[in-house]
VOBA-1610 file (N, C-alpha, C; in pm, whole numbers, padded with zeros to 5 digits, always signed):
BEGIN
Met+13028+07786+07693Met+13011+07819+07834Met+12882+07898+07850His+12809+07867+07952His+12681+07933+07978His+12700+08040+08083Asp+12655+08162+08053Asp+12677+08273+08147Asp+12561+08298+08242Gly+12458+08211+08238Gly+12345+08227+08330Gly+12235+08314+08277Ser+12257+08379+08160Ser+12152+08465+08107Ser+12055+08382+08024Ala+11930+08423+08025Ala+11828+08353+07947Ala+11829+08409+07807Gln+11826+08322+07710Gln+11822+08364+07572Gln+11677+08389+07532Pro+11651+08499+07458Pro+11515+08524+07415Pro+11470+08414+07319Thr+11349+08371+07336Thr+11293+08270+07248Thr+11162+08321+07193Glu+11129+08267+07076Glu+11002+08307+07016Glu+10889+08245+07098Val+10792+08326+07133Val+10681+08278+07213Val+10559+08265+07123Thr+10508+08145+07116Thr+10386+08118+07040Thr+10276+08090+07141Pro+10148+08095+07098Pro+10041+08062+07193Pro+10058+07924+07256Val+10110+07827+07179Val+10129+07693+07234Val+10239+07694+07340Ser+10352+07762+07310Ser+10460+07763+07409Ser+10421+07842+07533Leu+10342+07949+07516Leu+10294+08023+07632Leu+10202+07935+07716Trp+10113+07860+07652Trp+10022+07772+07725Trp+10101+07667+07803Arg+10209+07617+07746Arg+10292+07518+07816Arg+10360+07579+07938Gln+10392+07707+07931Gln+10457+07773+08044Gln+10358+07806+08156Leu+10233+07828+08121Leu+10133+07863+08221Leu+10101+07742+08308Ala+10067+07768+08429Ala+10028+07660+08521Ala+09881+07626+08494Trp+09854+07571+08376Trp+09718+07543+08330Trp+09644+07445+08420Trp+09718+07359+08486Trp+09656+07257+08571Trp+09581+07319+08689Val+09610+07445+08719Val+09541+07511+08829Val+09393+07532+08794Leu+09357+07518+08667Leu+09216+07532+08627Leu+09130+07418+08682Val+09194+07313+08734Val+09120+07203+08796Val+09039+07254+08916Leu+09098+07343+08994Leu+09029+07390+09115Leu+08902+07470+09084Pro+08902+07564+08987Pro+08775+07629+08954Pro+08674+07530+08897Ala+08722+07426+08828Ala+08630+07323+08777Ala+08565+07248+08893Val+08644+07216+08994Val+08589+07149+09113Val+08489+07243+09182Met+08524+07371+09191Met+08433+07468+09253Met+08302+07476+09176Ala+08311+07482+09043Ala+08189+07490+08961Ala+08105+07365+08978Tyr+08170+07249+08980Tyr+08098+07124+09003Tyr+08026+07128+09138Ala+08097+07172+09241Ala+08039+07179+09376Ala+07917+07270+09378Met+07924+07381+09305Met+07811+07474+09303Met+07692+07415+09229Val+07719+07340+09123Val+07610+07279+09047Val+07539+07172+09128Val+07615+07087+09197Val+07554+06978+09273Val+07530+07015+09419His+07563+07138+09454His+07548+07190+09591His+07618+07101+09693Ser+07748+07076+09668Ser+07828+06993+09757Ser+07915+07083+09846Val+07883+07087+09973Val+07962+07165+10068Val+08104+07108+10075Tyr+08114+06976+10071Tyr+08246+06911+10079Tyr+08338+06958+09967Trp+08293+06949+09841Trp+08379+06986+09727Trp+08401+07136+09718Leu+08303+07213+09763Leu+08322+07357+09765Leu+08428+07394+09869Asp+08419+07331+09986Asp+08519+07355+10090Asp+08657+07308+10044Phe+08663+07194+09975Phe+08789+07144+09923Phe+08853+07245+09827Ser+08774+07295+09732Ser+08830+07390+09635Ser+08874+07519+09704His+08798+07563+09804His+08833+07684+09880His+08964+07664+09957Val+08973+07555+10031Val+09091+07529+10114Val+09214+07503+10027Met+09198+07423+09923Met+09314+07390+09839Met+09365+07513+09764Ala+09274+07591+09705Ala+09316+07713+09634Ala+09378+07812+09732Gly+09316+07826+09849Gly+09369+07917+09950Gly+09507+07875+10000Thr+09527+07745+10017Thr+09656+07694+10062Thr+09764+07723+09958Leu+09734+07695+09832Leu+09832+07719+09725Leu+09860+07868+09710Trp+09756+07950+09715Trp+09772+08095+09702Trp+09855+08151+09817Thr+09819+08111+09939Thr+09890+08159+10058Thr+10035+08114+10056Gly+10057+07987+10028Gly+10194+07935+10023Gly+10279+08007+09920Thr+10221+08034+09803Thr+10296+08103+09698Thr+10328+08246+09740Asp+10229+08317+09795Asp+10254+08455+09839Asp+10362+08461+09947Ile+10355+08370+10043Ile+10454+08370+10151Ile+10592+08335+10095Phe+10599+08235+10008Phe+10727+08197+09948Phe+10787+08312+09866Met+10704+08373+09782Met+10755+08480+09696Met+10794+08604+09777Gly+10715+08637+09878Gly+10742+08756+09955Gly+10859+08745+10051Phe+10871+08631+10117Phe+10972+08618+10221Phe+11096+08541+10181Phe+11087+08461+10074Phe+11202+08382+10032Phe+11257+08427+09897Leu+11171+08426+09795Leu+11219+08456+09660Leu+11264+08601+09644Gly+11188+08695+09701Gly+11225+08836+09691Gly+11366+08864+09741Pro+11399+08823+09864Pro+11535+08845+09913Pro+11642+08773+09830Ile+11609+08655+09779Ile+11706+08582+09695Ile+11731+08659+09566Leu+11625+08709+09502Leu+11641+08782+09376Leu+11730+08905+09393Arg+11718+08971+09506Arg+11800+09091+09529Arg+11949+09060+09534Arg+11984+08937+09565Arg+12124+08898+09577Arg+12182+08838+09449Leu+12098+08814+09349Leu+12146+08755+09224Leu+12208+08860+09133Thr+12294+08814+09044Thr+12350+08903+08942Thr+12239+08936+08842Pro+12251+09046+08768Pro+12147+09079+08670Pro+12112+08967+08573Pro+12209+08895+08514Pro+12170+08786+08424Pro+12094+08673+08496Gln+12135+08642+08618Gln+12065+08538+08695Gln+11924+08584+08729Arg+11912+08709+08770Arg+11781+08765+08804Arg+11688+08760+08683Lys+11741+08799+08567Lys+11662+08797+08444Lys+11614+08656+08414Ala+11703+08557+08428Ala+11666+08418+08400Ala+11554+08371+08492Val+11563+08404+08619Val+11457+08362+08714Val+11326+08432+08681Ile+11331+08561+08658Ile+11209+08636+08627Ile+11146+08585+08498Gln+11231+08560+08398Gln+11181+08513+08269Gln+11114+08377+08281Trp+11160+08296+08372Trp+11100+08164+08393Trp+10974+08175+08480Leu+10978+08260+08582Leu+10872+08266+08682Leu+10746+08339+08634Val+10763+08453+08570Val+10649+08539+08537Val+10542+08468+08453Pro+10578+08399+08344Pro+10472+08335+08265Pro+10395+08230+08345Arg+10462+08166+08439Arg+10398+08061+08516Arg+10304+08114+08623Thr+10324+08238+08664Thr+10237+08293+08768Thr+10124+08381+08713Ile+10129+08416+08585Ile+10027+08504+08528Ile+09888+08441+08535Leu+09877+08312+08515Leu+09748+08244+08527Leu+09729+08186+08667Tyr+09836+08131+08721Tyr+09831+08059+08849Tyr+09774+08142+08964Leu+09832+08256+08991Leu+09790+08335+09107Leu+09650+08395+09093Pro+09613+08454+08979Pro+09476+08507+08969Pro+09368+08398+08981Val+09395+08281+08923Val+09297+08172+08932Val+09281+08127+09077Leu+09394+08114+09147Leu+09386+08074+09289Leu+09311+08179+09371Ala+09341+08306+09347Ala+09275+08414+09422Ala+09125+08415+09395Ala+09087+08405+09270Ala+08945+08408+09235Ala+08872+08286+09289Thr+08934+08171+09282Thr+08871+08048+09332Thr+08857+08054+09483Thr+08961+08097+09552Thr+08956+08105+09698Thr+08843+08198+09743Gly+08840+08317+09687Gly+08739+08415+09728Gly+08597+08374+09692Thr+08579+08326+09570Thr+08444+08287+09525Thr+08392+08168+09605Ala+08477+08067+09621Ala+08433+07949+09697Ala+08409+07984+09843Gly+08493+08068+09900Gly+08475+08107+10040Gly+08348+08186+10062Trp+08322+08282+09973Trp+08201+08363+09983Trp+08076+08274+09971Thr+08079+08185+09872Thr+07964+08095+09851Thr+07946+08003+09971Leu+08055+07950+10021Leu+08050+07860+10137Leu+07992+07932+10259Ala+08036+08054+10282Ala+07984+08131+10396Ala+07834+08153+10382Gly+07789+08177+10259Gly+07646+08192+10236Gly+07569+08063+10261Trp+07621+07954+10208Trp+07556+07824+10227Trp+07549+07785+10374Leu+07651+07822+10450Leu+07655+07786+10592Leu+07589+07891+10681His+07525+07992+10619His+07452+08099+10688His+07540+08177+10786Leu+07667+08195+10748Leu+07759+08267+10836Leu+07739+08419+10831Phe+07663+08467+10733Phe+07637+08611+10723Phe+07513+08652+10803Thr+07441+08556+10858Thr+07318+08584+10930Thr+07345+08673+11051Pro+07272+08784+11063Pro+07289+08869+11182Pro+07269+08786+11310Gly+07353+08810+11405Gly+07346+08736+11531Gly+07436+08613+11533Asn+07485+08570+11416Asn+07577+08457+11413Asn+07708+08501+11477Pro+07759+08429+11578Pro+07880+08472+11648Pro+08005+08474+11557Leu+08000+08405+11444Leu+08115+08403+11353Leu+08105+08508+11243Arg+07995+08581+11240Arg+07972+08679+11132Arg+08084+08783+11124Ser+08126+08836+11237Ser+08232+08938+11234Ser+08363+08880+11181Trp+08389+08753+11209Trp+08511+08689+11158Trp+08503+08669+11006Val+08384+08635+10958Val+08364+08620+10813Val+08382+08756+10745Leu+08329+08860+10804Leu+08344+08994+10747Leu+08490+09039+10750Ala+08563+09001+10856Ala+08707+09033+10862Ala+08781+08961+10749Ala+08745+08834+10726Ala+08806+08759+10615Ala+08774+08826+10483Leu+08652+08875+10470Leu+08612+08944+10346Leu+08694+09071+10324Val+08721+09144+10429Val+08803+09266+10418Val+08944+09230+10372Val+09004+09128+10435Val+09141+09089+10400Val+09148+09038+10257Ile+09054+08952+10218Ile+09060+08898+10082Ile+09030+09005+09978Thr+08951+09105+10015Thr+08926+09216+09922Thr+09055+09294+09898Ile+09130+09321+10004Ile+09259+09391+09990Ile+09355+09307+09905Leu+09364+09178+09937Leu+09452+09088+09861Leu+09413+09087+09713Ser+09284+09078+09686Ser+09237+09071+09547Ser+09259+09201+09472Leu+09231+09314+09538Leu+09254+09443+09472Leu+09402+09462+09437Gln+09489+09427+09530Gln+09632+09436+09502Gln+09673+09338+09392Gly+09620+09216+09402Gly+09657+09113+09305Gly+09611+09145+09164Phe+09482+09176+09151Phe+09426+09201+09018Phe+09455+09342+08969Gly+09473+09437+09062Gly+09494+09575+09022Gly+09639+09617+09006Ile+09730+09547+09076Ile+09872+09586+09070Ile+09960+09469+09025Leu+09955+09357+09097Leu+10046+09246+09068Leu+10026+09188+08928Leu+09903+09159+08890Leu+09878+09099+08759Leu+09917+09192+08645Pro+09870+09320+08644Pro+09913+09408+08535Pro+10065+09427+08529Thr+10130+09433+08644Thr+10275+09447+08646Thr+10343+09322+08591Ser+10290+09205+08625Ser+10346+09081+08571Ser+10329+09074+08420Ile+10215+09118+08371Ile+10193+09116+08226Ile+10289+09213+08157Arg+10308+09333+08214Arg+10404+09427+08157Arg+10545+09370+08159Thr+10581+09302+08268Thr+10713+09240+08278Thr+10728+09133+08170Tyr+10626+09049+08157Tyr+10630+08942+08058Tyr+10646+08999+07917Leu+10566+09099+07884Leu+10574+09160+07750Leu+10710+09224+07725Glu+10766+09287+07826Glu+10898+09349+07811Glu+11005+09242+07785Leu+10994+09130+07856Leu+11093+09023+07839Leu+11084+08955+07703Gln+10971+08971+07634Gln+10956+08910+07503Gln+11022+08991+07392Lys+11062+09113+07421Lys+11128+09197+07321Lys+11269+09144+07294Leu+11317+09169+07174Leu+11453+09125+07141Leu+11557+09192+07229Ser+11534+09317+07264Ser+11624+09389+07354Ser+11543+09447+07469Pro+11508+09363+07567Pro+11426+09415+07677Pro+11501+09517+07762Asp+11425+09611+07815Asp+11481+09710+07907Asp+11489+09643+08045Leu+11605+09589+08078Leu+11619+09512+08201Leu+11602+09596+08326Asp+11638+09723+08319Asp+11615+09810+08434Asp+11467+09819+08464Arg+11386+09832+08359Arg+11240+09836+08376Arg+11189+09704+08432Val+11239+09593+08379Val+11199+09460+08427Val+11230+09446+08575Tyr+11350+09483+08616Tyr+11390+09470+08756Tyr+11306+09561+08846Arg+11278+09683+08796Arg+11196+09778+08873Arg+11055+09723+08892Leu+10997+09671+08783Leu+10862+09613+08792Leu+10862+09492+08886Asn+10962+09408+08872Asn+10969+09288+08955Asn+10991+09323+09101Arg+11073+09426+09126Arg+11098+09469+09264Arg+10967+09515+09329Arg+10885+09588+09252Arg+10756+09634+09304Arg+10668+09513+09340Asn+10663+09416+09249Asn+10581+09298+09277Asn+10634+09219+09396Asn+10765+09207+09408Asn+10821+09133+09522Asn+10793+09203+09654Ser+10800+09336+09655Ser+10769+09410+09777Ser+10623+09391+09815Leu+10537+09400+09717Leu+10394+09382+09743Leu+10364+09238+09783Ala+10438+09143+09727Ala+10419+09003+09765Ala+10452+08983+09913Gly+10550+09057+09964Gly+10580+09050+10107Gly+10463+09096+10191Phe+10400+09208+10150Phe+10282+09257+10221Phe+10167+09157+10207Gln+10154+09098+10088Gln+10051+08997+10068Gln+10076+08877+10160Gly+10202+08842+10179Gly+10235+08732+10269Gly+10189+08759+10411Ile+10206+08883+10456Ile+10160+08921+10590Ile+10007+08910+10598Leu+09939+08959+10494Leu+09792+08948+10492Leu+09748+08802+10487Gln+09826+08719+10418Gln+09792+08577+10411Gln+09803+08511+10548Val+09903+08550+10626Val+09914+08497+10763Val+09792+08541+10844Leu+09750+08665+10826Leu+09631+08715+10895Leu+09507+08635+10855Ile+09492+08606+10726Ile+09374+08531+10683Ile+09378+08388+10738Ile+09497+08330+10754Ile+09507+08197+10814Ile+09459+08201+10959Leu+09498+08306+11032Leu+09451+08320+11171Leu+09298+08330+11176Ile+09242+08407+11085Ile+09096+08421+11079Ile+09031+08287+11043Met+09086+08217+10944Met+09030+08089+10902Met+09041+07985+11013Ala+09149+07986+11087Ala+09165+07891+11198Ala+09056+07916+11302His+09027+08045+11327His+08920+08080+11420His+08785+08029+11368Leu+08760+08049+11238Leu+08634+08006+11180Leu+08622+07852+11182Ala+08733+07784+11152Ala+08730+07637+11147Ala+08704+07575+11284Thr+08748+07642+11389Thr+08729+07586+11523Thr+08603+07640+11590Gly+08536+07731+11522Gly+08412+07786+11578Gly+08433+07885+11688Gly+08554+07938+11699Gly+08578+08043+11797Gly+08649+07992+11916
//
């Protein structure tokens, strides 16, 4: 009979790589290609696609997964966290970095930073929001996820610590979800030209 708890398994570099969402590296590759050939189309594609995936994940984790995790039993919660954390350690930072880098480059190529451009203040507002998202993501969420992952790899993980770390990330993911909605409003304004 299965009690819903995840059994600790030995983690090797190969098994960790299989757990990571490695396919997300396609988007930075597309962004790099776009920068080399100076393709606005492919740069915009990488920006929009990475931003969509990042925003969708933040909103899902903050508004759906967080409340669900709070209602699960400790063994169920551990199983979900143990499955989710390795997959998001690469996925979310790559999406955040690709979205911001491609967006910044795109704004430069389209001369949106030029003084007097009516969209300049909207681009700067987007820059403020993505800076907050990135600082939280790279400064709090990612290190906390890594600590959670390392704790779960122990033969006897401190589950109270894991739940506490995960609770912090889920709460912050909710705030990130709100900021993501704000960035969508800003992007919609930029896409329609005001």
